[in-house]
C-alpha positions in Angstrom: -27.4 -40.5 41.8 -29.2 -43.0 39.6 -32.5 -42.8 37.8 -34.3 -39.7 36.6 -37.4 -39.3 38.6 -38.1 -35.6 39.4 -40.7 -36.5 42.0 -38.4 -39.0 43.7 -35.5 -36.6 44.0 -37.4 -33.5 44.9 -39.5 -35.4 47.3 -36.4 -35.8 49.5 -35.4 -32.2 49.4 -36.4 -31.0 52.8 -36.6 -34.0 55.2 -33.1 -35.4 54.7 -32.6 -36.6 58.3 -35.4 -39.2 58.0 -33.4 -41.0 55.3 -30.3 -41.5 57.3 -31.8 -43.2 60.4 -32.0 -40.1 62.6 -35.7 -39.9 63.7 -36.7 -36.3 64.3 -33.2 -35.0 63.4 -32.6 -32.9 60.3 -29.3 -33.3 58.5 -28.2 -30.5 56.1 -30.8 -28.0 57.2 -29.0 -25.2 55.4 -29.2 -27.2 52.2 -33.0 -27.6 52.2 -35.0 -26.4 49.2 -38.7 -25.5 49.0 -40.8 -27.4 46.6 -41.0 -24.3 44.4 -37.1 -24.0 44.4 -36.7 -27.7 43.5 -39.2 -27.4 40.6 -37.5 -24.3 39.2 -34.1 -26.0 39.4 -35.4 -29.1 37.7 -37.1 -27.1 34.9 -35.6 -23.6 34.3 -32.3 -24.5 35.9 -31.6 -27.6 33.9 -32.4 -25.7 30.7 -30.0 -22.9 31.7 -27.3 -25.5 32.6 -27.6 -26.8 29.0 -27.6 -23.4 27.5 -31.2 -23.9 26.3 -32.9 -21.3 28.5 -34.1 -19.4 25.4 -36.4 -22.2 24.2 -36.7 -24.8 27.0 -37.5 -25.0 30.7 -40.9 -23.2 30.9 -44.3 -23.2 29.3 -44.3 -20.0 27.2 -44.9 -18.9 23.6 -41.9 -19.9 21.4 -40.7 -22.5 23.9 -40.6 -26.3 23.3 -43.8 -27.7 24.7 -42.4 -30.7 26.6 -44.3 -31.3 29.9 -46.0 -33.9 32.1 -49.4 -34.0 33.6 -49.3 -35.1 37.3 -52.0 -36.6 39.5 -51.3 -34.0 42.2 -49.8 -30.5 42.2 -46.2 -30.8 43.7 -46.6 -27.4 45.4 -49.9 -28.3 47.1 -48.9 -31.6 48.8 -46.9 -32.3 51.9 -43.1 -32.8 51.2 -43.4 -36.4 52.2 -46.0 -37.0 49.5 -44.0 -35.6 46.5 -42.3 -38.9 45.9 -45.7 -40.5 45.5 -47.0 -38.2 42.8 -47.7 -40.1 39.6 -47.2 -39.0 36.0 -50.4 -39.4 34.1 -49.3 -38.1 30.6 -46.1 -37.0 28.9 -46.2 -34.5 26.1 -43.3 -33.8 23.8 -43.4 -30.8 21.4 -47.0 -30.3 22.5 -48.1 -33.8 21.5 -49.1 -36.6 24.0 -46.5 -39.4 23.6 -47.3 -41.4 26.7 -50.3 -42.2 28.9 -50.3 -44.2 32.1 -52.3 -47.4 31.8 -55.4 -47.3 33.9 
């Protein structure tokens, strides 16, 4: 895997067959994740994998306030649209550090 786009990776989580040239066929059906499962793995799961689950991975009092603001809610769009979600702002430690140019 290359790159580090959460929307790009999780956007491919449940329609694997379409990316291997098998129209209408699903490959790896038992390996599919819901959007909520993919989001939890990318946030809470990655913090736990690093041993940082006590202060990273969720928005809660006492946790590091690193997060992004997206143009659409990843749990409210069709799976095919997840890869098209754009990051509008990035916050680190609670402060905005990046804003998408208009």
